[in-house]
C-alpha positions in Angstrom: -185.4 186.4 -65.8 -188.9 185.5 -67.0 -190.7 188.1 -69.1 -194.1 187.4 -67.3 -195.0 186.4 -63.8 -198.4 184.6 -63.6 -199.7 185.0 -60.1 -202.3 182.4 -58.9 -203.7 182.5 -55.3 -205.0 179.1 -54.4 -207.6 178.1 -51.8 -209.6 174.8 -51.9 -209.9 174.5 -55.6 -208.9 170.9 -56.2 -211.7 170.5 -58.7 -210.4 173.2 -61.0 -206.7 173.7 -60.2 -205.2 171.3 -62.8 -207.2 172.9 -65.6 -206.0 176.3 -64.4 -202.3 175.4 -64.3 -202.5 173.5 -67.6 -204.0 176.5 -69.4 -200.8 178.4 -68.5 -198.4 175.6 -69.3 -200.0 175.2 -72.7 -199.6 178.9 -73.7 -198.1 179.6 -77.1 -195.7 182.0 -75.3 -193.5 180.2 -72.9 -191.2 182.8 -71.2 -193.0 182.9 -67.9 -193.0 181.8 -64.3 -196.0 180.7 -62.3 -196.2 181.8 -58.7 -198.8 179.9 -56.7 -199.6 180.9 -53.1 -201.5 178.2 -51.3 -203.6 180.2 -48.9 -204.2 177.6 -46.3 -206.2 175.1 -48.4 -207.7 172.2 -46.5 -208.4 170.0 -49.6 -206.0 168.4 -52.0 -204.9 171.7 -53.7 -201.5 171.7 -51.9 -200.7 168.2 -53.2 -201.7 169.1 -56.7 -199.4 172.2 -56.6 -196.5 170.1 -55.3 -196.9 167.6 -58.1 -196.9 170.3 -60.8 -193.9 172.1 -59.2 -191.9 168.8 -59.4 -192.7 168.5 -63.1 -191.9 172.1 -64.1 -189.3 174.3 -62.5 -191.2 177.5 -63.6 -193.9 176.7 -61.0 -193.0 178.2 -57.6 -195.2 177.3 -54.7 -195.5 179.3 -51.4 -197.7 178.3 -48.5 -199.3 180.5 -45.8 -202.1 180.3 -43.3 -205.4 181.4 -44.6 -205.2 185.2 -45.0 -207.3 185.8 -48.1 -206.8 186.4 -51.7 -205.3 189.9 -51.3 -202.6 188.6 -48.9 -201.8 185.8 -51.3 -201.4 188.1 -54.2 -199.3 190.5 -52.2 -197.0 187.7 -51.2 -196.6 186.7 -54.8 -195.8 190.3 -55.9 -192.9 190.3 -53.4 -191.1 187.4 -55.1 -192.2 187.9 -58.7 -189.3 188.4 -61.1 -191.2 189.1 -64.4 -191.2 192.4 -66.2 -195.0 192.0 -66.5 -197.6 190.6 -64.2 -200.7 188.5 -65.1 -203.2 187.5 -62.3 -205.2 184.4 -62.7 -207.8 183.0 -60.2 -207.3 179.3 -59.5 -210.8 178.3 -60.6 -210.5 180.0 -64.0 -208.2 179.6 -67.0 -206.7 181.3 -70.0 -207.1 181.0 -73.8 -203.8 179.5 -75.1 -202.7 182.6 -76.9 -203.3 185.0 -74.0 -199.7 185.7 -73.0 -198.4 185.7 -76.6 -201.0 188.3 -77.7 -200.8 190.6 -74.6 -197.0 190.7 -74.5 -196.9 191.4 -78.2 -199.1 194.5 -77.8 -197.4 195.5 -74.6 -194.0 195.6 -76.2 -195.2 197.1 -79.5 -196.8 200.1 -77.7 -194.7 200.1 -74.5 -198.0 200.1 -72.5 -198.4 199.9 -68.8 -201.7 198.0 -69.1 -202.9 195.5 -71.8 -206.6 194.9 -71.1 -208.7 192.2 -72.7 -212.2 190.8 -72.2 -213.5 187.6 -70.6 -216.0 184.9 -71.2 -218.2 183.9 -68.3 -220.2 180.8 -68.1 -223.9 181.2 -67.4 -224.2 178.0 -65.5 -221.6 176.1 -63.5 -219.6 173.6 -65.6 -220.3 175.1 -69.0 -216.7 176.2 -69.7 -214.1 173.5 -70.1 -210.4 173.8 -71.0 -210.4 172.4 -74.5 -209.4 173.5 -78.0 -210.0 177.2 -78.9 -210.1 178.9 -82.3 -206.8 180.5 -83.1 -206.8 184.3 -82.9 -205.0 186.4 -85.6 -204.2 189.0 -83.0 -201.7 191.0 -85.0 -204.5 192.1 -87.3 -206.9 192.7 -84.5 -208.6 196.1 -84.2 -207.8 197.6 -80.8 -208.0 200.8 -78.8 -205.2 203.0 -77.4 -205.8 205.4 -74.5 -203.8 207.4 -72.0 -206.9 207.9 -69.8 -208.3 204.4 -69.2 -210.4 205.5 -66.1 -213.1 206.6 -68.5 -213.3 203.2 -70.1 -214.5 201.8 -66.8 -218.0 203.0 -67.6 -219.9 202.0 -70.8 -221.2 205.5 -71.6 -217.6 207.0 -71.8 -216.1 204.3 -74.0 -215.9 206.7 -76.9 -213.4 208.3 -79.3 -213.2 211.3 -77.0 -210.9 209.3 -74.6 -209.2 206.8 -76.9 -208.0 206.1 -80.4 -209.1 203.2 -82.6 -206.4 201.3 -84.5 -207.3 198.9 -87.2 -210.5 198.6 -89.3 -212.4 201.8 -89.9 -214.7 201.6 -86.9 -215.3 203.5 -83.6 -214.1 202.9 -80.1 -217.7 202.2 -79.0 -218.1 199.5 -81.6 -214.9 197.7 -80.8 -215.7 197.7 -77.1 -219.4 197.0 -77.4 -219.1 193.6 -75.6 -216.9 194.9 -72.7 -218.3 194.7 -69.2 -216.5 195.0 -65.8 -213.0 194.4 -67.2 -211.6 197.6 -65.7 -212.7 196.5 -62.2 -210.8 193.2 -62.5 -207.1 192.6 -62.3 -207.3 189.2 -64.0 -208.2 190.7 -67.4 -205.0 192.9 -67.6 -201.4 192.3 -68.3 -199.6 194.9 -66.0 -196.1 196.4 -66.4 -194.4 195.5 -63.1 -193.8 199.1 -62.2 -197.6 199.5 -61.6 -197.0 197.8 -58.3 -194.0 199.8 -57.1 -196.1 201.7 -54.6 -199.4 199.8 -54.6 -200.6 196.6 -53.1 -204.0 194.9 -52.6 -205.9 196.0 -49.5 -206.2 192.9 -47.3 -209.2 191.8 -45.3 -211.8 193.2 -47.6 -213.8 192.0 -50.6 -213.8 193.9 -54.0 -210.1 194.6 -53.6 -209.7 194.4 -57.4 -211.8 197.5 -58.0 -210.0 199.5 -55.4 -206.5 198.7 -56.7 -207.5 199.1 -60.4 -209.1 202.5 -59.7 -205.9 203.6 -57.9 -203.7 202.5 -60.9 -206.0 204.3 -63.3 -205.7 207.6 -61.5 -202.2 208.2 -62.9 -203.3 207.7 -66.5 -201.3 204.6 -67.5 -200.7 204.0 -71.2 -203.2 201.3 -72.2 -204.1 199.1 -75.1 -207.5 197.4 -75.1 -208.1 194.2 -77.0 -211.7 193.0 -77.8 -210.9 189.4 -77.3 -212.3 187.1 -74.5 -208.9 185.6 -73.5 -209.9 185.1 -69.9 -212.3 182.2 -69.1 -214.3 183.0 -65.9 -216.0 180.0 -64.2 -219.1 180.5 -62.1 -217.9 179.3 -58.6 -220.9 179.3 -56.3 -218.5 179.7 -53.3 -216.8 182.8 -54.6 -217.2 186.3 -53.0 -219.7 187.5 -55.5 -222.0 184.5 -55.2 -222.5 184.2 -51.4 -225.2 185.9 -49.4 -224.7 189.7 -49.1 -223.4 190.4 -45.6 -222.1 193.2 -43.4 -218.6 192.4 -44.7 -219.7 192.9 -48.3 -221.3 196.3 -47.4 -218.3 197.4 -45.4 -215.9 196.3 -48.1 -217.9 198.4 -50.7 -217.6 201.3 -48.2 -213.8 200.7 -48.0 -213.6 200.9 -51.8 -215.5 204.2 -51.9 -213.4 205.7 -49.1 -210.1 204.3 -50.5 -210.7 205.9 -53.9 -211.9 209.1 -52.3 -208.8 209.5 -50.2 -206.5 208.5 -53.1 -208.0 211.1 -55.4 -208.0 213.8 -52.7 -205.6 216.2 -54.5 -207.3 219.0 -56.4 -205.7 217.9 -59.8 -207.7 214.6 -59.6 -211.0 216.3 -58.8 -212.5 215.9 -62.3 -211.6 212.2 -62.4 -213.0 211.6 -58.9 -216.2 213.3 -59.8 -216.5 210.9 -62.7 -215.9 208.0 -60.3 -218.5 209.4 -57.9 -221.1 209.8 -60.6 -220.6 206.3 -62.0 -219.1 203.8 -59.6 -220.2 205.2 -56.2 -223.8 205.7 -57.6 -223.6 202.1 -58.9 -222.4 200.8 -55.5 -225.2 202.6 -53.6 -227.8 201.2 -56.0 -226.4 197.7 -55.7 -226.6 198.0 -51.9 -230.2 199.2 -52.0 -231.1 196.1 -54.1 -229.2 193.7 -51.8 -230.8 195.1 -48.6 -234.3 195.1 -50.1 -233.8 191.4 -51.0 -232.5 190.4 -47.5 -234.6 189.0 -44.6 -235.7 191.3 -41.8 -232.9 190.2 -39.4 -230.2 190.9 -42.0 -231.8 194.3 -42.9 -231.6 195.3 -39.3 -227.8 194.7 -39.4 -227.2 196.3 -42.8 -229.5 199.4 -42.6 -227.5 201.3 -39.9 -224.2 200.5 -41.7 -225.6 201.8 -44.9 -226.9 205.0 -43.2 -223.4 205.5 -41.8 -221.8 205.0 -45.2 -224.2 207.4 -46.9 -223.6 210.0 -44.2 -219.9 209.9 -44.5 -219.9 210.0 -48.2 -222.3 213.0 -48.1 -220.1 214.8 -45.6 -217.0 214.3 -47.7 -218.4 215.5 -51.0 -219.1 212.2 -52.7 -222.9 212.3 -53.0 -223.7 215.9 -54.0 -221.7 215.4 -57.2 -224.7 213.5 -58.5 -226.5 216.8 -59.2 -229.7 218.4 -57.9 -233.3 217.9 -58.4 -234.4 215.6 -61.3 -230.8 215.4 -62.5 -229.8 213.4 -59.5 -229.9 209.9 -60.8 -229.4 208.2 -57.4 -232.0 210.3 -55.7 -234.4 209.9 -58.6 -233.9 206.1 -58.4 -234.5 206.1 -54.7 -237.7 208.2 -55.0 -239.1 206.1 -57.9 -238.5 202.7 -56.4 -241.2 203.1 -53.8 -241.4 199.6 -52.6 -237.6 199.3 -52.0 -237.3 202.8 -50.6 -240.2 202.2 -48.1 -238.6 198.9 -46.9 -235.2 200.6 -46.5 -236.0 204.0 -45.1 -239.6 204.7 -44.4 -241.4 201.5 -43.2 -242.3 201.7 -39.5 -242.7 198.0 -39.4 -239.0 197.6 -39.4 -237.8 200.2 -36.8 -234.2 200.7 -35.9 -234.8 201.5 -32.3 -232.6 198.6 -31.0 -229.6 199.2 -33.3 -226.5 200.8 -32.0 -225.9 204.2 -33.7 -224.2 207.4 -32.8 -226.5 210.4 -32.0 -225.4 212.0 -35.3 -226.6 208.9 -37.3 -229.7 208.7 -35.2 -230.7 212.2 -36.3 -229.9 211.4 -39.9 -232.0 208.2 -39.7 -234.8 210.2 -38.3 -234.5 212.7 -41.1 -234.5 209.9 -43.6 -237.7 208.4 -42.1 -239.6 211.7 -41.9 -238.6 213.4 -45.2 -237.1 210.7 -47.5 -233.6 210.1 -48.8 -234.2 212.1 -51.9 -235.0 215.3 -50.1 -232.1 214.6 -47.7 -229.5 214.3 -50.4 -230.9 216.9 -52.8 -230.8 219.7 -50.2 -227.5 218.8 -48.6 -229.3 218.7 -45.3 -226.7 216.5 -43.6 -224.9 219.8 -42.7 -227.9 220.6 -40.4 -228.3 217.1 -39.0 -224.9 216.9 -37.3 
């Protein structure tokens, strides 16, 4: 039985697929299997997979009609035999020591998660799979934590939630270059048991964030390595690089709802409040920016969906956790960004008269337009707008 299962969903990546597969085959640690799920590719990706599978018995290829990345990953998880799981996107690649280093730390500390950093190209084509400097990972300073949820936000990556091992430095210093690693499954080596009861939600974007936040709820033992083992290419056709649409907005809504429901028990209240203050606030801010940059037609589609999202989150206790008055970061932001706020909520030049909304949402929209989002959220007035 292989020690590690490397899972690669594949869809129309003939340009990058060989580089991706070669980066795994050339790992300094060789006890692995590669599970590739061809998600209905229409280019030469399928032929490339078949050629590689004939050359190396560790490469297993499965084919399905196009169902999306989540469905492909879920299919691979069903057949994976490794004690550990490593996800890899088919347009990216790994540093040659990735598996050797992560399995060494995972076995040394008996961790559930071994998290590492990534290098992202600024412009398409900058990263190439070539020679990389050898990492002396056994002498690497690293962080141990039993509460990795709080490392998903830069402000709480401190000694309060983890322990530094190695040189005499702080957790904050070691992780100073970390970004969104805790929202990505590709920058983590998982113990197989993490997926005993969990799978990726299919049919939505941002499924990584939803799954990772669910895994983090149960405080998995985690080691964090400040090394950019993952090489992230900028693919202009990827989910994060296409025009923001109603599916993007609804997917972000699904992430918020999914985490809210998964953390519903009282014993997770503190952790959910943290998620609400950081990630839900960030999601809402991001949507505000995206809508404000959209054309008028797209805004008319997105506005009522965003109103509905905010209303539901407010009704279910997600937004009041931001605080009251000037302490409410999201409200403060909305009130300060006058131009964006007017476009989104107060500008009569872009009325929502022709949109389809429930009477409840109509009342709330009216309340937004007359009194402003800040006042609406600050005073919990959704209770009176039903």
